[in-house]
C-alpha positions in Angstrom: 119.5 39.5 207.2 122.0 36.9 208.7 123.5 36.4 205.2 124.1 40.2 205.1 125.1 41.1 208.6 127.5 38.3 209.6 129.6 38.4 206.4 129.6 42.2 206.7 130.9 42.0 210.2 133.5 39.4 209.4 134.7 41.4 206.4 134.7 44.6 208.6 137.0 43.0 211.2 139.3 41.6 208.5 139.5 45.0 206.9 140.1 46.6 210.3 143.1 44.3 210.8 144.3 45.2 207.3 143.9 49.0 207.9 145.8 48.6 211.2 148.6 46.7 209.6 148.6 48.9 206.4 150.7 51.8 207.8 153.3 49.4 209.2 153.5 47.6 205.9 153.8 50.9 204.0 156.7 52.0 206.2 158.5 48.6 205.8 157.9 48.2 202.0 157.8 51.8 200.8 159.5 54.1 203.2 159.8 57.0 200.8 156.1 56.9 200.1 155.4 56.7 203.8 157.3 59.9 204.3 154.6 61.7 202.4 152.2 61.2 205.3 154.2 63.8 207.3 152.5 66.4 205.1 150.2 68.7 207.2 147.3 67.8 204.9 147.1 64.4 206.8 145.8 65.4 210.2 145.6 62.5 212.7 145.4 64.8 215.7 141.9 65.6 217.0 138.6 64.0 217.5 138.0 62.3 214.2 140.7 59.7 214.2 138.1 57.1 215.1 136.6 57.6 211.6 139.7 55.9 210.1 138.9 52.8 212.2 135.2 52.9 211.3 135.9 53.0 207.6 136.4 49.2 207.2 132.9 48.6 208.6 131.3 51.3 206.4 133.0 49.8 203.4 132.3 46.2 204.4 128.5 46.8 204.9 128.3 48.8 201.7 130.0 46.0 199.8 127.8 43.4 201.6 124.7 45.1 200.4 126.2 45.4 196.9 127.1 41.7 197.0 123.7 40.6 198.2 122.0 42.6 195.5 124.2 41.6 192.5 125.8 38.3 193.4 123.9 36.4 190.7 126.0 38.4 188.1 129.3 37.0 189.5 130.1 33.4 188.2 132.9 30.9 188.8 134.7 29.8 191.9 134.6 31.8 195.1 138.1 33.0 194.4 137.1 34.4 191.0 133.9 35.9 192.3 135.7 37.7 195.2 138.4 39.0 192.8 135.7 40.1 190.3 133.9 42.1 193.1 137.2 43.7 194.0 137.8 44.7 190.4 134.3 46.1 189.9 134.6 48.2 193.1 138.1 49.4 192.1 136.9 50.4 188.6 133.6 52.0 189.6 134.4 53.6 192.9 138.1 53.7 193.8 139.5 54.8 190.5 137.2 57.8 190.1 137.8 58.8 193.8 141.6 58.6 193.3 141.3 60.6 190.1 139.6 63.5 192.0 142.0 63.2 195.0 145.0 63.5 192.7 143.6 66.4 190.8 142.6 68.3 194.0 145.3 67.5 196.5 149.0 67.9 196.6 149.9 64.2 196.7 152.2 62.2 194.5 151.0 59.8 191.8 152.8 57.0 193.7 150.8 57.7 196.9 147.5 57.8 195.0 148.5 54.5 193.2 149.1 52.8 196.5 145.6 54.0 197.7 144.1 52.5 194.5 145.8 49.2 195.1 144.8 49.3 198.8 141.2 49.9 197.8 141.4 47.0 195.4 142.8 44.7 198.1 140.1 45.7 200.6 137.4 44.9 198.1 138.9 41.6 197.1 139.2 40.5 200.7 135.6 41.5 201.4 134.5 39.8 198.1 136.2 36.6 199.1 134.4 36.7 202.5 131.1 37.3 200.8 131.6 34.7 198.1 132.4 32.1 200.8 129.8 33.0 203.4 127.0 34.2 201.2 127.3 32.3 197.9 
């Protein structure tokens, strides 16, 4: 349990920091893409804003369970194992999710691509934590 909970919590806090810094980085690096968030489809008013900040922990514990279950399938250094977990997650979960988001919502391909890259980055960070703390 300790090999699951502690790495999941550490990854959750790292992903929370990343999700907090993400909007600022988006504005600094891609201001034209950041302008798309002024679309009314993105509602940050109301009582469910906290869900955005809980998402890193939901993701980290889901990936911690996946890592604990399938870590024998990942080989190599912890860098490679963390990267491989991120790529598997991006291919299996993030890419199909972004496909349906793009097909169902009025968002640009650039915005969806940044979400795909962000999902990959999140999973790689979590994968590196798991590969280091729970080899």
